[in-house]
C-alpha positions, -999 to 999 in steps of 0.1 A, spaced: -1 -2 -4 13 32 -8 5 64 12 13 94 -4 29 126 8 4 148 28 -23 117 35 -26 93 64 -47 59 65 -52 41 101 -39 8 114 -72 -7 107 -73 6 74 -40 -10 65 -44 -39 82 -76 -46 61 -56 -36 34 -33 -68 38 -63 -88 39 -67 -88 78 -92 -62 95 -93 -74 128 -57 -73 129 -49 -32 137 -31 -40 167 -4 -68 150 -3 -38 119 9 -12 148 33 -35 162 49 -43 129 46 -5 118 61 4 149 91 -19 140 99 -3 109 137 8 105 134 32 77 102 50 85 109 78 66 111 64 35 87 42 42 63 64 55 49 50 90 45 80 105 13 87 77 -8 59 100 -24 64 128 -48 56 151 -82 47 144 -96 80 155 -71 99 143 -45 104 173 -11 104 163 -12 71 181 25 56 191 62 63 172 92 45 173 114 78 174 86 100 196 56 118 191 76 147 188 92 138 155 60 123 142 41 157 145 74 173 129 72 145 96 35 151 97 38 193 100 67 192 75 45 175 46 10 189 58 29 222 49 44 215 18 10 199 5 -19 216 26 -35 188 26 -32 165 62 -37 188 94 -15 179 125 -39 152 134 -44 134 101 -75 147 88 -80 170 59 -77 207 58 -106 229 55 -84 250 25 -71 217 8 -109 210 5 -115 238 -19 
């Protein structure tokens, strides 16, 4: 699954994509062990409610990466939601 810059998916979305819709926690564990997170964008995977969730390198870094991407694309808010100005 590819997650474009400025977009986000949930752990549940990712679990469903791999054919195991009830495996969101296992997906979260696997995503958390990603050693090349900026190349394989695990920072774009969020909790079901839109919360950031965990990140191997800390939430401060996850917020910073998402903020940088949001600034480049204007399409994803810090909670992963679509920004108002990106809808128009």
